[in-house]
N, C-alpha and C positions, 0 to 999 in steps of 0.2 A: 504493500500500500504506500509506504513511504517512498519507495523507489519510483512508483508511478507518479507521485506528486512532484518529485524532483525532475522526472522526465517532462512532465507537463510545464513546469516552470522554465526549463531550458528551451522548450519549443516556443513558448510565449516570448521569452527573452530574445531569441534569435530571429523568429519569424515576424513578430509584430513590428519591430522597428523597420524591417525591410519593406513590409506592406505599407506602413505609414510613409516611408521614404518614397515609395512608388506613387502613392496617392498624392503626396505633396508635390512630387515632380510634375505630375499632370496639372496640378493647380498652378505651378510656376509657369508652365507652358502657356496656359490660358492667359495669365497675367502679362506674359511677354507679348503675346499676340495683341492684347488690348492696350499695350503701351504703358503698363504699370511697371516700369523698369526699376524704380526705387523699391517697390514691394518685393520684386524678384531678388534684388540684391540683399535686402534686409532678411528675408526669410531664407534665401539660399545660403547666406553666410551662417545663419543660425544652424542650418542643417549640416554644413561642413564642419562646424565646431562641435555639434552635438553628437555626431556619429563617427565611427571609425569604419568606413566601408572600403572594400577592396576596389570597387569600381565606381568612381564618382565622376567619370568623364562627362556624362550628359549634364550633370549638375554644373560642373565647371564651364561647360560650353554655354549653358543658359546664362550663367553669371557673366561670362565674357561678353556675350551679345548685349546684355543689359548695361554693363559698364561702357561698352562701345557707344551705345545709344545715349548714355549720359556724358559722353565725351571724356570719360576717365580712361585715357589711353593706357596709362601705366598698369592700372589694375586689370584692364581687359587683356593686355599682353601677358601678364602673369597667369591669368586663367587659361588662355589659349595654350601657353607653354606647358602648363600642367597636363593638359590633354595630350599634347604632343610628346610628353615624356613617356607615354604608354604607346610604344611602337605598334601595338596590335589594336589600338582603339578604332572603333568603327566611325569615330568622329574626327579622325586624323586629317583627312582632306579638307573637311569643313573648317577645322581649327586652323589649318595652314592658310586657307582663304581668308578667314577672319583676322589672323595675325597680319597678313599682307595688307588688308583693309586698314588696320590700325596704323600701319606705317604710312600708307597712302594719305590718310587723314592728317597724320602728324608731319607730313612733308618729307619723310625719309623715302624718297622715290626709288633710289637704287635698290634698297632692301626689299621694298614692295615688289618691284619689277622682277627681281631675282626669284622670289617665292612664286609669283604668278607663273612665270615661265617654267619653273621647275615642276609645277603641278601638271603642266601640259606634257613635259618631257616624261614624267613618271607615268602618266596615264593619258595618252593621246586621244582616247575615246571617252574621256571623263564626261559625266553628265554636268559637270561644272564649267565646261569649256566656254559656253556662251557667256556665262557670268565673267569669266576671265578675260575674254576678248573685250567685253564692255569696259571692264575695269582698266585694262591696259590702254584702251583708247582714251579714257578719262585721265589716266596718268600722263600719257604723252601730251594731252592738251594742257594739263597743268604745268608741264615743263616747257610749253611754248612750241611744241613740235606738232603743228597741224597736220603735216603730211603723214607722219607716223600714226597719229590719232585716226585719221581717215582710213588708213590701211587696215587697222584693226576693225573699224566699223564695216569696212567692205567684207572682211572675213565673217563678221557677225551676221550681216545680211545674207551672205552667200550660204553659210552653214546652218543658221538658225533664223530663217525668215519669219517665223511665228513666235519668236521668243519675247518674253516680257521686257528684257533689256533693250530690244530693238524698239519697242513702243515707248521706252523712256526717252529716246532721242526724238525730239519733236520734228527736227528737220535734218535728215541725213543728206550728205552730198551724193550726187549720182555716180561718183566714182570713188576709188580708194585714195584720191587726193583731190583737193579743190582744183577744178579746171579753171582756165582763164575766164574772166568775166567778159561779157559782150564788149567788143571794141578792143580787147587785148589780143596780142599776138603770141604765138608759141612756135617752137621748132620741133618737128617730128623727126626722130632718128631711127625709128624702127617699128615694125608691126609683127607681133608674135601670136601664133595660135595657142602656145602654151603660156599660161599666166606666170608660171615659175620662171620660165626663160625671160619673160618681160621684167619680172622683179629683179632677177640677177643682173640684167643689163642696166636697169635703173640704178641698182646699188653700185655698180661699177662706175657709172657716170657721177653719182653723188660723191664717191670716194675721190674723184678727180676735181671736185669743186663745182660741178654743174648742177643747177637746181632741177633735177630730173624727177619725173613722176610717171605713174602708169595710168592710162585712161582706158578702162575696160569697155568693150563694145560687144554686141551679140556675136560677131565673127571672131573676135580675138582681143588682143590688148595692144594699144598704141603706147610707145614710149616717147614722151615729149620733154622738152626743156623750157623752162621760163614762162613768165607772164609779163610780156613787154608792153609798155604803154606806147612806144614809138617804133617806127620802122628802123630807125638808126640803131636803137638798142638791140633789136633782134638781129640786125645784120652784123653788128660787132661780135655777138656771141656766135653767130653762124660761121664767121670767118675763123674764130678760134677753134670751133669744133671741126671744121674742115681741115685746118692745119694739123689737128690731132688725129686725123683719120676717120672722123665721123661726119660723113655727108648728111646734111639736114635739109628738111623741106619746111618752108615757111607756111604756117597755118593760122587761120583766124579762130 
């Protein structure tokens, strides 16, 4: 009889906190979705301090998101890193994404870009890919690189035409780089059926100091240089390109 009582107490002691933890976790998720971030932080911290559980990754992840929404970047990063310390956590990719977001918000662009790109390298077919393309486009925009930003938006439109991230962009350019405005001139240096070949050629021109970009069309991709206001500007760059072995065609 005494043995049964002890067994009952052990079961209650071990199972009840886990059940309560699970129930509270669902409550925290609802609070997070409703924007009650401070409540998530207050109750979530109480749970982490009140229990010694082997797997608190989901709780840490919810806390990290709430801290991020409250713009407490340091606390958010600590929570994301706790999740990442468990290499087998099912929240690892999400925590990596969140950590990169905290760096992006805080202006640590190089660290953010490294994590975003590594996520793609680690899992090229990740269901987070659309989110990553969008974030990389925003990162490039904040660094003042409109060309790179639009290239990521082009990938987003191409690979995830129905994504939520695409709807967040109120007005996307029609190409992966801003094309010349009406009345401006550009120089076309090549036309490629393969987008990758066009991008490689563009990168080669950029490395040599020419403001090159890719203009996708239904048939293929045009590689162009410059947005010139006057014919004299265009002809000056055209002469330099020709001397470097790149014959160019003047376009409006």
